[in-house]
C-alpha positions, 0 to 999 in steps of 0.5 A, a space after each residue: 870248785 873240784 875238776 868235774 869227772 867227764 867219761 864217755 859211754 858207748 852205746 852198742 847193740 844192747 842200746 839200740 832203742 836208746 841210740 834211735 831216741 837220741 838219733 831222732 832228736 832234732 838236737 840242742 838243749 832239751 826241754 825235758 831230759 832224756 833219760 837212759 839206763 845203761 847196763 855194762 861191766 868194767 865201769 870205772 870206780 871214780 864214775 859216780 853221781 854227778 860225773 858227766 858223759 858224752 854219749 857215743 852212738 856205737 854199732 848195733 851189731 857185731 858184723 860191721 854193718 852199717 847203722 841207720 844212725 852216723 856212728 859217733 858222739 851225739 850227746 852230753 848228759 849227767 850221770 844220776 846213779 851208779 848201782 851198785 856203788 861197790 863193785 868189781 869189774 866182772 859186776 853188771 852195773 847200771 848207769 843212769 844218765 839224763 841227757 840234757 843236750 844233743 848234738 845236731 848230729 854225730 861227731 866222729 873223728 874224721 869230723 874233728 880232723 876236718 874242722 880242728 886238726 891242731 886241737 885233735 892232736 892235744 886230745 888224740 889219746 881220749 877213748 874211742 876217738 884216740 888214734 891208737 884206741 882199740 878198747 871197746 869197754 862202754 864207760 871210760 873216764 877221760 884222765 888228763 894226766 895222760 899224754 894227749 888227753 886234754 879234756 879243754 882241746 876235745 870240747 874245742 874240737 867238738 865246738 869247732 864242728 857244731 858251734 852251738 856246743 860253745 855256747 849252750 853247754 856252759 850254760 847247761 852245766 856250769 861246772 864244765 865252763 872251765 874246759 871251754 876257756 881252752 885256746 889252741 896251743 899252735 900259734 896258728 890256731 885251728 884256722 889253718 887246716 891241715 887240708 887248706 891247700 887241697 882243692 875242695 871240689 868233690 873228685 869225679 869217680 875216676 879220681 877218687 881213691 879206691 880199694 879193689 880187689 880183682 878175683 877170678 880163676 887163674 889166668 882170667 885176665 886180672 893183671 891185664 884188667 889192671 892195665 886195661 882199667 886202672 894204670 899202664 904207667 910204671 912211674 904211677 905205680 908200686 907193685 908187690 907180692 904177698 906170700 907167707 913170709 911177707 911182713 908188716 915191715 916188708 910192706 910198710 917199712 922198718 928200721 934197719 942197719 944203713 951203711 952211709 957213703 962215710 962208711 958209718 953204720 946208722 939205723 934208718 928207716 927203709 920204706 916199703 911199697 906202701 910208704 914209697 907210693 904214699 909219698 908219691 901221691 902227697 908230693 903230686 896231688 894232681 896224679 893218680 898213683 896206684 899200689 898194686 898187691 898181687 896175690 893178696 890172699 897168699 900172705 896173712 893180709 890183716 897182719 900185713 897191713 897192720 895199723 894201716 888197716 884202718 886207713 882202708 876206711 874211705 870217705 864216700 865223697 872224696 876217696 881219702 881215708 876216713 880215719 888217721 893213724 899215728 905213725 912217726 917213722 912213715 909221717 917222717 919219710 912220707 912228708 919230708 923232702 929228699 934231704 930229710 927236711 920237712 917242707 915249707 908246705 904248711 899242709 905236709 908240715 903239720 902232718 909230719 909234726 904230728 905223726 898223722 898218716 892217712 891215704 889221699 884221694 889220688 891213691 888207689 890200692 888195686 889187689 889180685 886173688 885167685 879164688 882156689 882153695 889152695 889159698 895159704 890164708 883167707 880174707 875174713 869179713 871185716 877185711 873184705 868189707 873195705 874192698 870193692 870185690 870186683 869179679 873178672 869174668 873167664 871169657 874168651 871174648 876178651 882174649 886176644 888168641 881165642 880163635 888161634 889153633 892149638 899148636 898143629 891141631 885143627 881146635 882152637 884155644 877157645 874150643 880146648 879150654 872150653 871142653 876142658 872147663 866143662 870136664 872140670 865142672 862136671 868131674 868135680 861136682 859139689 867141690 867148692 873149688 871146681 870153678 876155680 880149676 878151670 883154665 883161664 883165658 891167659 893160662 897160656 901165652 900166645 907163644 905157648 900154642 902157636 906152631 909145632 916145633 918141639 919146644 912149644 909142644 914140650 911148653 904146652 905139655 908142661 903147662 897145660 897137661 901137667 896142671 890138668 893131670 896133677 891139679 885140676 883132675 887129681 882126684 878124677 883122672 879117669 874123667 878126663 884121661 885115657 885109662 890105658 895111660 897110668 903115669 904122667 910120663 906115658 901121658 907126655 910120650 903119648 901126646 909128643 909122639 903124635 901129630 895134629 888131632 891124634 894128640 888128644 888120644 891122651 884123653 878120655 873117649 867122650 873127650 876125644 869125640 867131642 873135640 872131633 866134632 868141633 874139628 868137623 865144624 871148624 873143617 866145615 867153616 873153613 871150606 865155607 870161607 874158602 868158596 866165599 873167596 
């Protein structure tokens, strides 16, 4: 009997109704077959009448939105016809399929990795579920001549997830029986899971791995939030900053020349911050670890993450990566002991031998970004949807020195910043970046506003006044500054030569009036407090 042709057929947005029909099926062998007509291009010439197809329920949209069905392999059927028989890759082709068996639920890569990790290795180059698969053709034939493309391992993996498959499919389609004779090639078999040593108890929310982007105006307290809400222990953190020249090699690691103790030049994998913290997380499963990325939108984030981008999809229950990738260099570094030898622990040893990499549930990524339009790169929707976007409010209730008087004036830091921020919003009305030009609650440090010595005054002028002149009011200086002062030098001279509240004469008159009003209110409060004492 000739070896049957087996292919995958991906149902996309043009086959939504077919996906719904299969998803609504209770599963098992069907009394009456479900007939599908799939129209697509680039159909392999060897896919013909009598071929078998494994049907994948895909997305019904182009925006990465969640579908009403679980995406994955859901059914198996037989090709009734392929029209036209003589075709080019650009021809619209109709594949008529008779579906005879529907799985109880969709089976995706994570399911296979969970229940049949050893066998997955031997089918990890097949279409759709392959580690490095990026193609999006609707119909693709399984080619066993390629490395790690065993159809037997594939059917074995499916049957480990859904045990009824092994008994029912050979009865329904005897031609496929040979593929169900497969047994795992690893002596330990698939009874030894890659994750046999992990605690199967779902972690609490605080223990779940997560991807979080903290965003807000510059100085809103994003770094403070990381320390307060996530981690303030340098031993449990790895920190990095993205910038325009930052690369995948800087972030993940790269092969570089290294001079040994014996002065011998060799080439070794030098890990980046991602690989270093990943190693810590795997070797210390009872501890939470954090990769902190500052200014994530200052670099080309999708390019920097590269294949690691796929690991950002997290399992909702455990917080670990939903998918794995194949990366021999990272796997060798992460799962080996300090001498570069594989650990005796079967879990890490199996991952190393199979070059599989994922993020465990005890590793979180916390990133920060300013929402100003000065960003070098923007984060596209596909990247952002894999993160929890957490806005950090610019709320002075969170500032520890909000009531500190500004230099030798009678105005507090909160009062000054509030007046300025209102003027920023008014002056830049209609501009998308208006909100992000505001002064953050931690735009300055306490030392920048305390006292009235020459160094503190110059520091405040260089940091705050210069920012207002050069950036926040660059296109609307007359709405903030005194019109008789034409240059930044004149602004600085005026600010530094005056004392107390007279320093504010550098500003436009209505700003000065608002500051005077607040000063009078402060004087009244001071008198009331003195009388009460």
